[in-house]
C-alpha positions in Angstrom: 3.1 -29.4 187.1 0.2 -27.5 186.2 1.0 -25.1 188.7 2.4 -24.7 188.3 -0.6 -25.1 189.2 -2.7 -25.1 191.3 -3.9 -25.1 194.9 -7.3 -24.0 196.0 -7.8 -24.3 199.8 -4.4 -25.4 200.9 -4.9 -23.4 204.1 -8.2 -24.9 204.8 -6.4 -27.5 206.9 -8.7 -29.5 209.0 -11.7 -28.0 207.2 -10.7 -29.6 203.8 -12.5 -32.5 202.3 -10.5 -35.6 203.0 -9.5 -37.6 200.0 -9.4 -41.4 200.7 -6.5 -41.8 198.3 -4.6 -39.2 200.2 -5.3 -40.4 203.6 -4.8 -44.2 203.1 -2.5 -45.6 205.8 0.9 -46.4 204.3 3.6 -49.0 205.0 3.4 -52.2 207.0 3.1 -50.6 210.4 5.9 -48.7 212.2 9.0 -48.7 210.1 7.1 -50.0 207.1 8.4 -52.5 204.5 12.1 -51.8 204.0 11.8 -52.8 200.3 8.9 -50.6 199.6 8.4 -46.8 199.8 5.1 -45.1 199.2 4.8 -42.0 197.1 2.1 -39.3 197.2 1.9 -38.1 193.7 0.1 -35.0 192.3 1.2 -35.9 188.8 -2.1 -37.0 187.4 -1.7 -35.9 183.8 -0.8 -38.7 181.4 2.7 -37.6 180.2 4.3 -36.9 183.6 2.5 -39.8 185.3 4.1 -42.3 182.9 7.5 -40.5 183.0 7.5 -40.8 186.8 6.6 -44.5 186.6 9.5 -45.0 184.2 11.8 -43.4 186.8 10.4 -45.5 189.7 10.7 -48.7 187.5 14.4 -47.8 186.9 14.9 -47.4 190.7 13.4 -50.9 191.2 15.6 -52.4 188.6 18.7 -50.8 190.2 17.8 -51.5 193.8 15.1 -54.2 193.9 13.0 -51.8 195.9 9.4 -50.9 194.9 7.8 -47.4 194.8 4.1 -47.7 195.5 2.5 -44.6 194.0 -0.7 -43.1 195.2 -1.8 -40.6 192.6 -4.4 -37.8 193.2 -5.7 -35.2 190.8 -3.3 -32.3 190.8 -5.5 -29.6 192.2 -7.2 -31.9 194.7 -3.7 -32.9 196.1 -2.9 -29.3 196.7 -6.3 -28.5 198.3 -5.7 -31.2 200.9 -1.9 -31.1 201.4 -2.0 -29.7 205.0 -4.5 -32.3 206.2 -2.6 -35.0 204.3 0.7 -34.2 206.1 -1.0 -34.1 209.5 -2.8 -37.4 209.0 -1.3 -40.6 207.6 0.8 -39.4 204.6 2.9 -41.5 202.2 6.6 -41.8 203.0 7.7 -39.4 200.1 5.5 -36.9 198.3 5.8 -34.5 195.4 5.8 -30.8 196.1 7.5 -27.5 195.4 10.8 -25.7 196.3 11.2 -22.4 198.0 8.6 -20.9 200.3 6.1 -23.7 199.7 8.6 -26.2 201.1 9.8 -23.9 203.8 6.3 -23.3 205.1 5.8 -27.0 205.9 9.3 -27.3 207.3 8.5 -24.5 209.7 5.3 -26.3 210.7 7.4 -29.4 211.6 5.7 -31.5 208.9 8.9 -32.6 207.0 11.9 -34.8 207.7 15.4 -33.1 207.7 17.3 -34.7 204.8 20.6 -32.8 205.2 22.4 -36.2 205.5 21.0 -37.1 202.0 22.3 -33.8 200.6 25.9 -34.6 201.7 26.1 -37.2 198.9 24.7 -35.0 196.1 26.7 -33.3 193.3 25.6 -31.3 190.3 23.2 -29.0 192.2 24.0 -25.3 192.3 24.0 -23.3 195.5 20.8 -21.6 194.3 19.1 -25.0 194.1 20.4 -25.9 197.6 19.1 -22.5 198.9 15.6 -23.3 197.4 15.7 -26.7 199.3 16.8 -25.3 202.6 15.0 -23.9 205.7 16.8 -22.7 208.8 20.1 -24.2 207.6 18.7 -27.7 206.9 17.7 -29.4 203.7 14.2 -30.8 203.3 13.7 -31.0 199.5 15.3 -32.8 196.5 14.8 -30.8 193.3 14.0 -32.9 190.2 13.2 -30.5 187.3 12.2 -27.0 186.5 10.2 -25.3 183.8 10.2 -21.7 182.7 7.1 -19.5 182.2 7.1 -17.4 179.0 4.8 -16.4 176.1 4.2 -19.6 174.2 2.9 -19.9 170.6 3.0 -22.1 167.5 5.9 -21.3 165.0 3.7 -22.2 162.0 0.9 -19.8 163.1 3.3 -16.9 163.6 4.8 -17.6 160.2 1.5 -17.9 158.4 0.1 -14.7 160.0 3.3 -12.7 159.8 3.5 -12.3 163.6 6.7 -11.2 165.3 7.8 -12.0 168.8 7.4 -9.0 171.1 10.4 -7.6 173.0 8.6 -4.9 174.9 5.1 -4.0 176.2 4.1 -1.8 173.3 5.0 -4.5 170.8 3.1 -7.1 173.0 -0.1 -5.0 172.9 0.3 -4.3 169.2 0.7 -8.1 168.6 -2.4 -8.9 170.7 -4.3 -6.2 168.7 -3.2 -7.7 165.4 -4.3 -11.2 166.5 -7.6 -9.8 167.6 -8.1 -8.2 164.2 -7.4 -11.6 162.6 -10.0 -13.2 164.8 -7.4 -15.1 166.9 -7.6 -14.2 170.6 -4.8 -14.4 173.2 -5.3 -17.7 175.2 -6.4 -17.1 178.8 -7.8 -19.2 181.6 -8.2 -19.2 185.4 -10.8 -21.8 186.3 -8.0 -23.6 188.2 -7.3 -20.5 190.2 -3.5 -20.2 189.5 -2.8 -19.6 185.8 -3.4 -15.9 186.0 -0.8 -15.6 188.7 1.9 -16.0 186.1 0.8 -12.9 184.2 0.5 -10.9 187.4 4.0 -11.9 188.5 5.6 -11.0 185.2 4.0 -7.6 184.8 5.0 -6.8 188.4 8.6 -8.0 188.0 9.0 -6.2 184.6 7.4 -3.0 186.0 8.7 -2.9 189.6 11.6 -5.4 189.7 12.3 -8.7 191.4 13.0 -7.2 194.8 9.6 -5.6 194.9 8.0 -8.9 193.9 9.7 -10.6 196.8 8.8 -7.9 199.3 5.2 -8.0 198.1 5.0 -11.7 198.5 6.6 -11.6 201.9 3.9 -9.1 203.1 6.5 -6.3 203.4 5.1 -4.1 200.6 1.6 -2.7 200.5 -0.9 -3.9 197.9 -2.3 -0.4 197.9 1.0 1.0 196.6 0.7 2.8 193.3 3.2 0.4 191.9 0.7 -2.5 192.4 -2.2 -0.4 191.0 -0.1 0.2 187.9 0.4 -3.6 187.4 -3.4 -4.0 187.3 -3.8 -1.0 185.0 -1.3 -2.4 182.5 -2.8 -5.9 182.7 -6.2 -4.3 181.9 -4.8 -3.2 178.5 -4.6 -6.9 177.5 -8.1 -7.8 178.6 -9.9 -6.9 175.4 -7.7 -9.3 173.4 -8.2 -12.4 175.7 -10.4 -15.3 175.1 -13.8 -14.8 176.6 -14.9 -16.9 179.6 -11.5 -17.3 181.2 -13.0 -18.2 184.6 -14.7 -21.3 183.1 -11.7 -22.5 181.2 -9.1 -25.0 182.6 -5.4 -24.8 181.7 -5.7 -28.0 179.7 -8.4 -26.4 177.6 -6.4 -23.3 177.0 -3.4 -25.4 176.0 -5.6 -27.4 173.6 -6.8 -24.1 172.0 -3.2 -23.1 171.3 -2.6 -26.5 169.8 -5.6 -26.2 167.6 -4.6 -22.7 166.4 -7.8 -21.2 167.9 -5.6 -18.9 170.0 -2.4 -17.1 169.1 -0.2 -17.1 172.3 -0.4 -17.8 176.0 1.5 -16.9 179.1 2.2 -20.4 180.4 4.7 -22.7 182.0 6.5 -24.9 179.5 4.6 -28.2 180.4 1.1 -26.6 179.9 1.1 -26.3 176.1 3.6 -29.2 175.9 1.3 -31.7 177.4 -1.5 -30.8 175.0 0.5 -31.2 171.8 1.0 -34.6 170.1 4.6 -35.7 170.0 4.8 -35.0 166.2 3.7 -31.4 166.8 6.0 -30.4 169.7 8.7 -29.0 167.4 6.1 -26.4 166.4 6.0 -24.9 170.0 8.1 -21.8 170.5 8.2 -19.0 173.1 9.6 -15.6 173.8 10.5 -14.1 177.2 7.8 -12.0 178.8 8.3 -8.5 177.3 10.2 -5.7 178.9 8.1 -2.9 180.5 10.6 -0.8 182.4 14.2 -0.8 180.9 15.6 -0.5 184.4 14.4 -4.1 185.0 14.5 -5.4 181.5 13.8 -9.1 181.3 16.1 -9.9 184.2 13.7 -12.1 186.1 12.3 -15.4 184.9 9.6 -17.5 186.6 11.0 -21.0 186.8 9.2 -23.2 189.4 11.2 -26.1 190.7 9.4 -29.4 191.5 10.8 -32.3 193.5 10.4 -34.6 196.5 10.2 -34.5 200.3 9.7 -36.9 203.2 6.7 -36.4 205.4 7.4 -36.2 209.1 4.8 -38.9 209.8 6.3 -41.2 207.2 6.4 -44.8 208.3 9.5 -45.7 206.4 11.9 -42.8 206.6 15.0 -44.9 205.7 13.4 -46.2 202.5 12.4 -42.7 201.7 15.9 -41.4 202.0 17.2 -44.2 199.9 14.8 -43.3 197.1 15.7 -39.6 197.4 19.4 -40.4 197.2 18.7 -42.0 193.8 16.3 -39.3 192.6 19.0 -36.7 193.2 21.3 -38.3 190.6 21.7 -37.1 187.0 20.6 -40.6 185.8 17.3 -40.4 187.6 16.5 -37.1 185.9 17.5 -38.4 182.5 15.1 -41.3 182.8 12.2 -39.0 183.7 13.0 -36.4 180.9 13.1 -39.2 178.3 9.4 -39.6 178.9 8.5 -36.0 179.6 10.3 -33.5 177.3 8.3 -30.6 178.8 10.7 -29.9 181.6 14.4 -29.3 182.1 16.9 -31.1 184.4 18.1 -29.3 187.5 21.3 -31.3 187.9 24.0 -29.8 185.8 25.6 -33.2 185.3 22.5 -34.5 183.5 22.9 -35.4 179.8 21.3 -32.7 177.6 22.4 -34.2 174.3 18.8 -35.4 173.6 17.1 -32.1 174.5 14.6 -30.8 172.1 15.1 -27.3 170.7 12.4 -26.1 173.2 14.3 -27.6 176.1 17.5 -26.1 175.0 15.9 -22.7 174.6 14.3 -23.0 178.0 17.6 -23.9 179.7 19.2 -20.8 178.0 16.4 -18.6 179.2 16.8 -19.6 182.8 20.6 -19.8 182.8 20.6 -16.2 181.5 18.3 -14.8 184.1 19.6 -12.5 186.8 16.8 -13.5 189.2 14.5 -16.6 189.3 11.1 -16.5 190.9 9.1 -19.5 191.9 5.6 -18.2 191.0 3.1 -16.2 193.2 1.6 -19.1 195.1 5.1 -20.5 195.8 6.8 -17.2 196.8 4.2 -16.3 199.5 2.4 -17.9 202.3 0.1 -20.7 201.0 -2.8 -19.4 203.1 -2.5 -15.9 201.6 -2.2 -17.3 198.1 -5.2 -19.6 198.5 -7.6 -17.7 200.6 -6.9 -14.2 199.2 -5.1 -14.1 195.9 -7.0 -16.8 193.9 -10.3 -14.9 194.5 -8.7 -11.5 194.1 -7.3 -12.2 190.7 -10.5 -13.9 189.6 -12.4 -10.8 190.8 -10.1 -8.7 188.7 -10.7 -10.8 185.6 -14.4 -10.6 186.2 -14.4 -6.8 186.8 -11.0 -5.2 185.9 -12.3 -1.6 186.5 -12.3 -1.4 190.3 -8.6 -1.6 191.1 -8.8 0.6 194.2 -11.4 -1.6 195.8 -9.5 -4.7 194.8 -6.1 -3.7 196.3 -7.8 -2.3 199.4 -9.4 -5.7 200.0 -6.2 -7.6 199.4 -4.2 -5.3 201.7 -6.7 -5.6 204.5 -6.7 -9.4 204.3 -3.0 -9.6 203.9 -2.5 -7.6 207.2 -4.7 -10.0 209.0 -3.0 -13.2 207.7 0.6 -12.0 208.2 -0.2 -10.5 211.6 -1.6 -13.8 212.8 1.5 -15.6 211.5 3.8 -13.2 213.3 1.7 -13.6 216.5 
């Protein structure tokens, strides 16, 4: 779930380094073992890894069928996903909704599971849309998590900080933290965390439709609207932690937990996984501040994670059986009992045991007029990986040369999208 996180080199394809764990042959030959389904997992962090195992154990108890999990470190899984799907993948694998799913469906690397979807209930049309390509369903959503500005309640109370509602208040809060010797948490060693801040400034300044057009290659990165995004972002730079390009998201989350930093633009699991259970009630957030009143805080980044069946799966029938169960409210409830850092997508799931943070997260997303999936999920993976990771890291390293930055992005964007169209 670290994007969230998340995916250097996805487009490297055949040039990527092959991970043995990813490319292990699965099943017992053609058709596989009907009582066993293999799962390619990118959930390498302790909390979600255990929660997924709880869910798979519940499936075995219910059906007698085993889920054999092959877990790979999150970023490494993303780096090798294209080669993985073209080689000998697991039957089912964890991935992302929206464009990230559609890209592989378009490449013919996924199994159509429209028949599985006919038995589902509790999923909104918006969720179905995020799981669909060319009129067919390929994805089973499992949970989502919003991005916002996270902080510790106790630190805000101690320091007298107030949650910011607009950009001016946000900058003023960052300045006050800086004066108190408490920087704003920031990291981008993993190549994806900074994308969340870019997306939010862009959507708050230019609106959701412009975000979608920019991600689709339809808007120019040299547009003054994009330059203004970077100009505004530069206002925050003096108040960030130093050394962002050498800091992982886990380290940034730990800094927030240890009160070394004051706030962070993150997805809900990122601080959540770094806080001990007895401290999670101290986590709070506020929606990314308003910049232009015309767009307010209408859009919320809320990536959806779930499951797909690889086209080269050896045991498609067993994979579909597992997905039928994973699409039920009960399957989500088992998972969320072990991982309170996400929110159920099925509206029939029991929310009675939700923490205050989960309830607030659900309210934030349900009240949104638009929901985005995150930069590297809303655009072509090759563009996100080969262009935007480096571009944003270049900006963090040298935030002054915006003209040169957007010119480079636009030039590379034209090449990539032209090749795709051709």
